[in-house]
C-alpha positions as CSV (number, residue, x, y, z in Angstrom):
1,X,-19.6,86.1,-35.1
2,X,-22.4,85.5,-32.7
3,X,-25.7,83.9,-33.8
4,X,-28.7,86.1,-33.5
5,X,-31.1,85.0,-30.7
6,X,-34.4,86.9,-30.8
7,X,-35.2,85.8,-27.3
8,X,-32.0,87.4,-26.0
9,X,-31.0,90.2,-28.4
10,X,-33.0,93.4,-28.8
11,X,-33.2,95.3,-32.2
12,X,-30.2,97.6,-31.6
13,X,-28.1,94.5,-31.1
14,X,-29.1,92.7,-34.3
15,X,-26.4,94.2,-36.5
16,X,-23.3,92.1,-36.8
17,X,-25.0,88.9,-35.7
18,X,-25.4,86.0,-38.1
19,X,-28.4,83.8,-39.1
20,X,-28.5,80.7,-41.3
21,X,-30.8,80.7,-44.3
22,X,-31.0,77.5,-46.5
23,X,-27.7,76.3,-45.0
24,X,-25.9,79.6,-45.8
25,X,-24.6,82.0,-43.2
26,X,-25.7,85.6,-43.5
27,X,-24.7,88.7,-41.5
28,X,-27.5,90.9,-40.2
29,X,-26.9,94.6,-41.2
30,X,-28.3,97.6,-39.3
31,X,-32.0,98.0,-40.0
32,X,-32.8,99.3,-43.4
33,X,-36.5,100.2,-42.7
34,X,-39.0,100.5,-39.9
35,X,-42.6,99.9,-40.8
36,X,-45.7,100.1,-38.7
37,X,-45.6,96.4,-37.8
38,X,-42.0,95.4,-38.7
39,X,-38.3,96.2,-38.3
40,X,-36.5,95.2,-41.6
41,X,-32.9,94.1,-41.9
42,X,-30.9,93.1,-45.0
43,X,-29.0,89.8,-44.7
44,X,-25.6,89.6,-46.4
45,X,-24.4,86.2,-47.6
46,X,-21.0,85.7,-46.0
47,X,-19.7,83.6,-48.9
48,X,-20.9,85.7,-51.9
49,X,-21.3,89.1,-50.3
50,X,-24.7,89.4,-51.9
51,X,-28.0,90.3,-50.2
52,X,-30.6,87.9,-51.4
53,X,-32.8,88.1,-48.3
54,X,-34.3,90.5,-45.8
55,X,-35.4,89.7,-42.3
56,X,-38.7,91.2,-41.0
57,X,-39.3,91.0,-37.3
58,X,-42.8,91.9,-36.1
59,X,-42.6,94.6,-33.4
60,X,-45.2,92.7,-31.4
61,X,-42.6,90.0,-30.9
62,X,-41.0,92.0,-28.2
63,X,-44.2,92.4,-26.1
64,X,-46.1,89.3,-27.0
65,X,-44.0,86.5,-28.8
66,X,-47.0,84.1,-28.9
67,X,-49.2,86.7,-30.7
68,X,-46.4,87.4,-33.2
69,X,-46.1,83.7,-34.0
70,X,-49.9,83.4,-34.4
71,X,-49.8,86.5,-36.8
72,X,-47.0,85.0,-38.8
73,X,-48.7,81.6,-39.1
74,X,-51.9,83.3,-40.2
75,X,-50.1,85.3,-42.9
76,X,-48.3,82.2,-44.1
77,X,-51.5,80.2,-44.4
78,X,-53.1,83.0,-46.3
79,X,-50.2,83.1,-48.8
80,X,-50.4,79.3,-49.2
81,X,-54.1,79.5,-49.9
82,X,-53.5,82.2,-52.4
83,X,-51.1,80.0,-54.3
84,X,-53.5,77.1,-54.4
């Protein structure tokens, strides 16, 4: 299976690609939801067959990857602050 490359693959091509999460390989399934800011895919662990993770890709990523990264970092910082 081919590794998902967000710089090369577009959303209709995500299904069937693989990603690695915490050292485990997961297959990306067709999108399970589309929200105003995100496209959501379930990730199936190839060893266990379970789906412990989802992948949310910000739609803005396709038009402005730098802005998407900034938004993601801002969200992560807010979550960390909330945990402190």
